[in-house]
N, C-alpha and C positions, 0 to 999 in steps of 0.2 A: 073610359067606358067598359064594362070587363064583358069578355068573350070566350062564352064554356063550348067545351065539342063535346057530344056526345059518342058514348060509347061505340066500337065498331059493331055494327049489324054483324051477320052470320056471312053472309056472301064477302064483308071484309076480311073476317075470319079467315076462311077455308082459302081467300087468293091474296099471295101476298107481292102489293106492289111498292116502288120505293115512294117514298112521302118527304117533300122537301122541305126546310123550313120556312116559315115566315119570312120577311125581311128584317124585320126586325131584331135590335141587336142581341147577343146573349153573350155572358162571359166567356172571356179568352180560358178561362180556368176549367170550363165545361167540355169534360170527355162521356163518353160513350162508348161503349160495346156492342157490335151490332151481329147477328149471324155472320156476316160475311170478316167480320176484322174489324180492328178498333177504329174509330171516326169521332174526332178530334172537332168541336164546334168553336171554334174559332168567333172572335168578335165578328157579325157579318156571315159566319158559314151557313154552309145550307145544307149538310147530309144529317138524318138524324135515324133514329130506328124504323124499321118500316114496321106495317102494324103487326101486335102480335099474332102469330099461328101455330097451330099446330106442328108443322111442317120444319118451321124455325127450331123446333127443339132437338130436331134429326141432324138438321143441315147446319143446324150453329153448334156442334159438337165439339167441344176443343180437349186434346187429350195433351198437354204441351204446361198444364197449371202446377204447380207444387201438392196440388189437396190435389189430383189424379193417382201422380205417384204416390203418393201414401197412401190410397187408398187400394192402388196394384200390387203395394208391397204386403199391406196389412192380410191381404188376401193373401197373398203369397206363403205369409209366416204361418196365416190359420190352416190353408190346406196343406202346406209340409207337415204342422204338428199333428194333424190328421191322419195323413199318411204315416203317417212314426208309430201312432198308435197302431194303425191296422197291421204294419209289418209284425207287433211281435204279438199280436193277440187279442188285442185290447179291445174293447168295443168304445167309439162315441157316437150319443145317441144324434140320429140323422137330423132331427131339427132344430140343435142347435147351431150346427151346419147353416141351414137352409135362414135361419132368423140371424145370425149374422152376416152372411153375404147377401140375401136377399133387403130386408128393410131396411136392414143397419147399413152395411157399406154400398149398398145399392140406392137406397134411401138419401144418403146425402151424394149421393155422384149424379142422381137424376135432378137433382136441385143446384146444382156445382157444376158438373160438367158439363152437362146437356146444352142445350139453345137455350135454356130458361135462362142460365146465366147472364145471358145479353142484357134482361131485360129487369136485372134487379138493381140498378142506380135508376131505371128509367117510369118504373113501375112501381108504385109504393105497394101495391097488392102482390106484387111478383118477392119483393124482398119478403115481406109476412111469411107468406108460401115456405120460404126460405129456414125463417125461425123458426117454423111448426117444424118443420122435416129434422132441422138440424138439431135442436134442443128440447124436441118433444118425443118426436116418432122412432126416429135413429137410435137414439141412445136406447130407446128400450130394448129394441132389439138386439140392441149391442149388449146389452147386461146379460139379455138372455139366452146370448150365443156363449159364457161363459169361456174366454179368452183366457184369463187368468188361470181358470182352472185346468183349461189345458196346455198352457205352458208347465202350470209348476209338474205334471204328469212328463213332460216329453223332454222338460231342459236338463242338461246335466248337473251334477247335485252344485259344482261353484255356483252356476248362473242363478240355481234355484234359491241355493242361502241367499244370494244378494235380492232377489226379487222378494223371496220373503219377508227380508228386513226394510227392505221398502214397504211393504205393504201394513207391517206392524213399526212405523216409525210414527213420531211423534204428528208431523205435518197431515198424515195420512186420517190419523186418527180424528186429527181437526177438522178437515175437509169431509172424510166421510160421515162425521156426526150428523146426524139425518138434521137437527137444529139449522146447523153453520149451512148446509148443502140447501135448507129450505130458503135462509135468509137472503144468500146468493142467487138460487133461481128465484127468485121473487123480487128481488132489490133492482138484475139488470136489467133489465127493459126498461123500467121506470127512468134508470138513470141513461138509457143509452137516446129513448124516445124522446125525454124532457128537458134535456140541455142542448148544447151547441155542436155534444160530441156526433151527433148520427148524421149534421150536414159537413161536419170532416170527415166522416167514412166515405160520402159519397163523393168528394173532393179528392179525396188522395187512393189510388186504389187498393195497395198494401196495410192502410187503416182498415179497410173493405175485408179484403182476406182474412185480416187480423181477426174480426168480429167474427167470421163462420167458424173458425177454430175455436173463439170463444164462445160461441154458441154448443159449438161438440161437448167441450168441456163443461161448462155450466150443467147442460142435460145429464150426464155423465156422471158428475157429482151429484147429483141430484135425484135419479133411479138408478142407482147402480148399487148404493144401502138396502134401495126399498125393495128393487123387486131381482136384485140381481143375483146369480147361483155361484158368485166366486165368492171365497173364505175373504170375509172383512170383517176388521176390531169393531166391538160395539153394535153390534146388528140388532135391531129391536125388534119384538115382537110384532105380531103380524095385526092385531089391535090397534096400535098405535102407529105404526105402520099405515094402515088403510084414513086414521083420523088425520095426520100431518096430508094424506094426499087431498082428504076433501077440507083441508085449509087453505091451499092452494086453488081452487077453484072462484073464488071470490074474486082474486086478484087480477086472473086471466077475465072476468066477464069486467071489472074497472077501466080496465086497459083497455079491453076491445071499446064498452059506448066511449069510454073520454076520447079513444081516434076518430071514431065514427061520428063525436057531436062537437067536436073541436073548431072554433070559430078562426083558429091559423093553420094553415098548412105546416105540416113537418118537415124539415130541409129547407125552411124558408121559401126563397123564391127558385132554388133548383129546379122544381118539375116546372114551374109555367117555364122558367126561361130554354125548356128544351124545346118549347113551340109545338108540342106531340098534336097533328090535327088529328089525330082519331081517339085521343083520350085523354077525359077532362080531367086534372089534376086532383077536384076536389072530389066527385066522385068514386076515383080511383082510391082517394086516401077513405073515404065511409067502407065500400069495400076493404078495405085492410084491414079494418076495424071487426067488420064482421068476420072476418077469417081468423082472426086471432079470438074474439069472443068463440066462435063454435064451434073452431078448431081446438080450444083449452080444455071447454064443455067434454067435446066428445074424447080427447086422448083421456081426461083425467077419471069420464069415465067405464074406460077399455083397460086403464092399470086399476082400477076397484075390480075389476072382473077379473084379472090375472092374478090381484093377490088373492081373493077368494078362491081361487082356482088352486094356488102354490098354498093356501090355508087348508085345505081339505084334505090337497093331499098329504103335506106334514101332520095332521093330524091322524090319517093312517098310515101314513107308515107310524109313527108312537104309539099306537092301538095293535100294531102286529108284531111291536119290538118288548111291550108289554106283555102281550098273549105270548111271544114264545119263551119272556121271562118266566110269567107263570108256568107255562108245561114243562121247563127246568127244571123250576122248584117243587113242582108236585112232581118230577120222577124222581127228584133225588129223593125226597122224603118215602116213595114208594121203595127203594131202594132199600135206604135204612130201616123199613119198616121187615124188610123182607128177610136182610141180614141177621133182625133182630129177633 
């Protein structure tokens, strides 16, 4: 007989109570991290994560992971670069700093360092939120922050030459080529969710953390050539970039609808084995597919709007450049006529 539990009510969301597993056996390899710390569910174990709540996002924050250290280091280096520019009298747009530190690094921290991480192996919907932020939201704002341009303007001559050599290397040219980046970006989630790889990441914490890093790198590889302000080789014109972004929309729709309509649970019996009395794995999987579907379309439309704005600004700069060149030619012509 199949038993399903309803999604938690508003009362249960606003109040955190410890939930204990049923007496049914749980695989000995299952391990869940709760806001209070790691909890291993051995065979016949009792403790499971408490119901998802807003307060858990704050109380479950952790600062001892390698990703948290990397975020702090990246933010410190970026701010140091901005400080170096200001010392020598150069300006750096405030918007770039806000984009890079706020939705960029801050978005990554929100889904990996806050208490949300405690449920990324417990609820597929939470994992899908992480997927969207790490691969489609934060990379956009990291690209708009132009960290490579900042580094090129502040690094000494020798490190700057090495960075330029990396940017213009054969590997960088291949991975930053829009069609290659598009293929990686589109194929990546299908390979993860429709193979045994996803179950493996649930069972091994190091693999799960590696997937987070992979999401970030995949998003950067795709969005940097399309939206980024940094100097990259082989950048496409804006109409081609917009077309490529439009082509990515159906893939997110197909993936989201497939997850919503799937007759099997992703991760096999992982989620049912947790025996969560406050969440139904089937309903949560439908919610996860809806998050991916709606989120993918929203991000795609937003990115198209950003591309249009960049396109218009580039056209205005080009028009001003042409006007200045025409003015200079006219001035030279009048000077030549006066001299004659």
